[in-house]
C-alpha positions as CSV (number, residue, x, y, z in Angstrom):
1,M,54.9,-22.0,29.1
2,P,54.8,-19.1,26.5
3,K,58.0,-18.1,24.8
4,Y,58.9,-14.4,24.9
5,I,61.3,-12.7,22.6
6,T,62.2,-9.1,22.6
7,S,63.6,-6.9,19.8
8,S,64.1,-3.4,18.5
9,Y,61.9,-1.8,15.9
10,E,64.3,-2.7,13.2
11,D,64.4,-6.4,13.9
12,A,60.7,-6.8,14.7
13,T,59.4,-7.6,11.3
14,H,61.8,-10.5,10.7
15,L,61.1,-11.9,14.2
16,A,57.4,-11.5,13.8
17,L,57.5,-13.5,10.6
18,F,60.1,-16.1,11.5
19,G,60.1,-15.8,15.2
20,F,61.8,-18.6,17.1
21,H,63.1,-21.5,15.1
22,G,61.0,-20.6,12.2
23,R,57.8,-20.3,14.2
24,P,56.1,-16.9,13.7
25,A,55.0,-14.8,16.7
26,N,51.2,-14.9,17.3
27,L,51.3,-11.9,19.6
28,V,53.3,-8.7,18.9
29,V,53.4,-6.1,21.6
30,S,54.8,-2.7,20.7
31,V,56.0,-0.6,23.7
32,L,56.3,3.0,22.3
33,D,56.7,6.5,23.5
34,P,53.2,8.0,23.7
35,D,54.1,10.6,21.2
36,S,56.1,8.2,19.0
37,D,55.6,8.3,15.2
38,A,56.9,4.8,14.8
39,P,55.3,3.1,11.8
40,D,52.2,1.0,12.6
41,F,53.5,-2.5,12.7
42,R,50.1,-4.0,11.9
43,K,50.0,-2.5,8.4
44,G,53.3,-4.0,7.4
45,A,52.5,-7.4,9.0
46,L,49.2,-7.6,7.1
47,L,51.0,-6.8,3.8
48,M,53.4,-9.6,4.6
49,G,50.6,-12.2,5.3
50,C,50.7,-12.1,9.1
51,D,47.0,-11.6,9.5
52,H,46.8,-14.2,12.2
53,Q,48.9,-12.1,14.7
54,K,47.4,-10.1,17.4
55,H,49.0,-6.7,17.7
56,V,48.9,-4.5,20.9
57,R,50.4,-1.1,21.4
58,L,51.4,0.0,24.9
59,D,52.5,3.6,25.5
60,L,55.4,4.0,27.9
61,Y,58.2,6.5,27.9
62,D,61.7,5.0,28.3
63,A,62.4,6.8,31.6
64,M,63.7,5.2,34.7
65,D,62.1,7.8,37.0
66,P,58.9,9.8,36.4
67,T,59.3,13.4,35.5
68,P,56.6,16.1,35.0
69,S,56.8,15.7,31.2
70,H,57.3,11.9,31.2
71,G,55.0,10.6,34.0
72,G,55.1,7.3,35.7
73,I,53.1,4.3,35.0
74,D,49.4,4.9,35.3
75,E,46.6,2.5,36.1
76,H,45.6,2.3,32.4
77,F,49.0,0.9,31.6
78,V,48.9,-1.6,34.4
79,D,45.3,-2.6,33.5
80,A,46.4,-3.2,29.9
81,L,49.3,-5.4,31.1
82,K,46.9,-7.4,33.2
83,E,44.5,-7.9,30.3
84,L,47.3,-8.8,28.0
85,A,48.8,-11.3,30.4
86,A,45.4,-12.9,30.8
87,S,45.1,-13.3,27.0
88,I,48.4,-15.2,26.6
89,H,48.2,-18.9,26.0
90,E,50.6,-21.6,27.1
91,D,51.9,-22.2,23.6
92,D,52.1,-18.6,22.5
93,L,55.2,-17.0,21.0
94,V,55.1,-13.4,22.2
95,L,57.3,-10.7,20.5
96,V,57.7,-7.6,22.5
97,R,59.4,-4.7,20.7
98,C,60.6,-1.2,21.6
99,K,62.9,1.3,20.0
100,G,66.2,-0.4,21.1
101,G,65.0,-3.7,22.4
102,I,67.0,-3.4,25.6
103,S,64.9,-1.6,28.3
104,R,61.1,-1.4,27.8
105,S,60.6,-4.6,25.8
106,P,62.4,-6.9,28.3
107,A,60.7,-5.1,31.2
108,T,57.4,-5.7,29.6
109,A,58.1,-9.3,28.8
110,I,59.2,-10.1,32.4
111,S,56.3,-8.1,33.8
112,L,53.9,-10.3,31.7
113,M,55.6,-13.4,33.1
114,A,55.3,-12.1,36.7
115,I,51.6,-11.1,36.2
116,R,50.8,-14.5,34.6
117,A,52.5,-16.3,37.6
118,G,50.4,-14.3,40.0
119,L,51.3,-15.0,43.6
120,D,53.4,-18.0,42.7
121,W,56.7,-16.4,43.4
122,P,58.9,-19.5,42.6
123,L,57.2,-19.8,39.2
124,A,57.7,-16.1,38.5
125,K,61.3,-16.2,39.7
126,A,62.1,-19.2,37.5
127,A,60.6,-17.7,34.4
128,V,62.2,-14.3,34.8
129,S,65.6,-15.7,35.7
130,S,65.6,-18.0,32.7
131,F,64.6,-15.1,30.4
132,L,67.2,-12.7,31.8
133,K,70.0,-15.4,31.5
134,E,69.0,-16.0,27.9
135,N,68.8,-12.2,27.1
136,T,72.2,-11.0,28.2
137,R,71.7,-7.5,26.6
138,A,68.5,-6.8,28.5
139,V,68.4,-4.0,31.0
140,P,64.8,-3.9,32.0
141,N,63.2,-0.5,32.7
142,A,63.4,-0.1,36.5
143,L,60.3,2.0,36.8
144,L,58.1,-0.7,35.2
145,V,59.8,-3.5,37.3
146,R,59.2,-1.5,40.5
147,E,55.6,-0.9,39.6
148,V,54.9,-4.6,38.8
149,D,56.7,-5.6,42.0
150,R,54.3,-3.4,43.9
151,L,51.3,-4.5,41.9
152,M,52.0,-8.2,42.5
153,G,52.8,-7.8,46.2
154,Y,56.2,-9.3,45.8
155,S,57.6,-6.9,48.5
156,G,60.7,-6.0,46.5
157,K,61.6,-9.6,45.5
158,F,60.9,-9.0,41.8
159,E,62.9,-5.7,41.7
160,C,65.8,-7.3,43.6
161,L,65.9,-10.3,41.3
162,V,66.1,-8.1,38.2
163,R,68.7,-5.9,39.8
164,E,70.8,-9.0,40.8
165,Q,70.5,-10.5,37.3
166,C,71.2,-7.3,35.4
167,G,73.2,-5.2,37.9
168,S,76.5,-5.4,36.0
169,R,74.7,-4.5,32.7
170,R,73.7,-1.0,33.9
171,G,75.8,1.9,32.8
């Protein structure tokens, strides 16, 4: 099973290079505001010798509910998640980063887990539960969780699981 780690922008370079127990990440996913001017992680990674890593940028505002200026999750984002999930291998170390490493990156990581599990709800539940127990600061973006629940046909089970695991973490 792939290993997922999440981080803030600030911690991402170290984690990309040294990852988990000294193993570098082979996939780095940056979840950024669409209008973000965050530095391009790929340039720094190449300078540091991480040319083996695949880098993907996903645009998503850190909003819990869509607004006119910060819309919801569109089909392009969902298609990108599906494509990304299909490209992840069993032995991959996947680093997902966002500004704070608390909302969008954990939501993206658990969404990738759920999409990879497909209709196998027990597998998705086990992977997501394990990740959330290990990542005690995570408060996954509810909008993304809700959309993936709908996409996968989990009938609210995915959203409920995340709410149960992270309910006390929400402000």
